[in-house]
C-alpha positions in Angstrom: -7.6 6.9 -21.4 -9.5 5.7 -24.4 -13.2 6.1 -23.6 -14.3 4.2 -26.7 -12.3 1.1 -25.8 -12.4 1.6 -22.0 -8.6 1.2 -21.8 -6.4 3.2 -19.5 -2.7 3.8 -20.2 -0.3 4.6 -17.4 3.4 5.4 -17.8 5.9 5.3 -14.9 8.6 8.0 -15.0 11.7 7.8 -12.8 11.1 10.2 -10.0 14.6 10.3 -8.6 18.1 8.7 -9.0 17.2 6.3 -6.2 14.3 4.8 -8.3 16.6 2.2 -9.9 17.9 1.1 -6.6 14.4 0.7 -5.1 13.4 -1.2 -8.2 16.3 -3.6 -7.8 15.3 -4.3 -4.2 11.4 -4.1 -4.3 10.6 -4.4 -8.0 9.7 -1.5 -10.2 6.7 0.7 -9.6 4.9 -0.8 -12.7 5.7 -4.3 -11.5 4.4 -3.5 -8.0 1.3 -2.0 -9.3 0.6 -5.0 -11.5 1.3 -7.6 -8.8 -0.5 -5.7 -6.0 -3.5 -5.4 -8.3 -3.5 -9.1 -9.0 -3.3 -9.8 -5.2 -6.4 -7.7 -4.6 -8.3 -9.4 -7.4 -7.3 -12.9 -6.0 -8.7 -11.8 -2.7 -12.0 -10.7 -4.2 -11.3 -7.0 -4.0 -11.8 -5.0 -7.2 -8.7 -3.4 -8.9 -8.0 -2.5 -12.5 -7.3 -5.5 -14.7 -3.9 -5.2 -16.4 -4.1 -6.1 -20.1 -0.5 -5.7 -21.1 2.7 -4.1 -19.9 6.2 -3.3 -21.2 9.2 -1.0 -21.3 10.0 1.8 -23.7 13.5 1.9 -25.3 14.5 4.7 -22.8 13.5 2.6 -19.8 10.1 4.1 -19.1 7.6 1.3 -18.0 3.9 1.3 -18.9 0.7 -0.6 -18.2 -2.5 -0.9 -20.3 -5.4 -1.5 -17.9 -9.1 -2.0 -18.3 -10.7 1.3 -17.2 -12.3 0.9 -13.8 -16.0 1.9 -13.5 -17.3 4.7 -11.4 -15.9 8.0 -10.0 -13.8 8.8 -6.9 -15.5 9.0 -3.5 -14.7 12.7 -3.4 -16.9 13.2 -6.5 -19.8 11.4 -4.9 -19.6 13.4 -1.7 -18.8 16.8 -3.1 -21.0 16.7 -6.2 -23.4 13.8 -6.8 -24.7 13.5 -3.2 -23.8 17.0 -1.9 -27.4 17.9 -1.0 -28.2 16.9 2.6 -31.9 16.2 2.0 -34.2 13.8 0.3 -32.9 11.1 -2.1 -29.4 12.6 -2.1 -29.1 12.3 1.6 -30.4 8.7 1.6 -27.9 7.6 -1.1 -25.1 9.5 0.6 -25.7 7.4 3.8 -25.8 4.2 1.8 -22.6 5.1 0.1 -20.8 5.8 3.3 -22.0 2.6 4.9 -21.0 0.5 1.9 -17.6 2.3 1.7 -17.0 1.5 5.4 -17.8 -2.2 4.8 -15.6 -2.3 1.8 -12.5 -0.7 3.4 -13.0 -2.8 6.5 -13.0 -5.9 4.3 -9.8 -4.7 2.6 -8.1 -4.1 6.0 -9.4 -7.3 7.5 -7.9 -9.2 4.6 -4.5 -7.7 5.5 -4.2 -5.1 2.8 -3.2 -1.5 3.4 -3.4 0.9 0.5 -0.3 3.0 -0.2 -2.3 6.2 -0.7 -6.0 5.9 0.3 -7.1 9.4 -0.6 -10.8 9.5 -1.6 -10.0 9.9 -5.3 -8.2 6.5 -5.2 -11.4 4.6 -4.3 -13.8 4.5 -7.2 -17.5 3.8 -6.7 -20.0 2.7 -9.3 -23.7 2.9 -8.5 -26.5 0.5 -9.5 -29.7 1.7 -7.8 -29.0 1.3 -4.1 -25.8 -0.7 -4.5 -22.3 0.5 -4.8 -19.3 -1.3 -6.1 -15.8 -0.1 -5.2 -12.5 -0.4 -7.0 -9.0 0.5 -5.6 -6.7 2.3 -8.0 -3.0 3.4 -7.8 -2.0 0.2 -6.0 1.8 0.4 -6.5 2.6 1.1 -2.8 0.1 -1.3 -1.2 1.3 -3.7 1.5 -0.2 -6.9 3.0 0.5 -7.9 6.5 -1.4 -10.0 9.0 -2.2 -8.8 11.6 -2.3 -5.4 10.0 -0.2 -2.9 12.0 -2.2 -0.2 13.7 -0.1 2.6 12.4 -0.8 1.6 8.8 -4.5 1.3 9.5 -4.4 4.8 11.1 -2.7 6.3 8.1 -5.3 4.8 5.7 -8.2 6.1 7.9 -6.5 9.5 8.0 -6.2 9.6 4.3 -9.8 8.9 3.7 -10.7 11.6 6.2 -8.9 14.2 4.1 -12.1 16.1 3.1 -13.3 19.3 4.7 -16.2 19.2 7.2 -18.5 20.9 4.7 -18.1 17.8 2.5 -17.8 15.1 5.1 -19.5 15.9 8.4 -18.7 14.3 11.8 -21.8 12.2 11.4 -20.7 11.1 8.0 -17.4 10.0 9.4 -19.0 8.0 12.2 -21.4 6.3 9.8 -18.4 5.1 7.7 -16.4 4.2 10.8 -19.1 2.0 12.3 -19.4 0.0 9.1 -15.6 -0.3 9.0 -15.5 -1.4 12.6 -17.9 -4.3 12.0 -15.4 -5.9 9.6 -12.4 -5.5 12.0 -13.4 -8.1 14.5 -9.8 -8.5 15.9 -9.8 -4.9 17.2 -10.9 -4.2 20.7 -13.5 -1.4 21.3 -10.8 0.8 22.9 -8.4 0.3 19.9 -11.1 1.1 17.4 -12.1 4.3 19.2 -8.5 5.4 19.4 -8.0 4.8 15.7 -11.2 6.7 14.8 -10.3 9.7 17.0 -6.7 9.9 15.9 -7.5 9.5 12.2 -9.9 12.4 12.5 -7.5 14.6 14.5 -4.6 13.9 12.2 -6.7 14.6 9.1 -7.9 17.9 10.4 -4.4 18.9 11.5 -3.1 18.2 8.0 -6.0 20.1 6.3 -5.5 23.1 8.5 -1.8 23.1 7.6 -2.8 23.1 4.0 -5.5 25.7 4.4 -8.2 23.2 3.4 -10.3 22.8 6.5 
């Protein structure tokens, strides 16, 4: 990261011998990240703008991207708006409603993020408005209609914050805003997704000793 020029450099290392085979079939991780980011931008969803890309002599690929504004959702909930009173509480609620609307729009457009952990959604604040950017898009998919199991996984990933940082009321505030964008889901389907995402997230956090 170059703070002065607001440029972010990312290098893609081979993670296993199977990486070359996957790249031959699906495209390299760097290529997927670039193309998936472009697809989001074409759909009106913010993602980092790729400035240039290439390959080192030893085969390592890299991207230079414009740094995305803001900080991860986990930062906002755990630090900036951690107080549950006054202005902090008001902004926390606005953030969760706006986040639900944004993720709902992403999903309604057919996109599913490959790893929708809170740190991979950046939020930038301008007074009472929040603008979101999706990062680490190399494993994204786009399918219409969006498979329920993929929606469930994304919702679970966003729920991976302890109850002290994200209360049940917080989660429902997000989910109601998300649901309003997902008009093809029946009320029963939506309730099942919400309940299962919450249950799965708590189960995983308990297994990791995080809840």
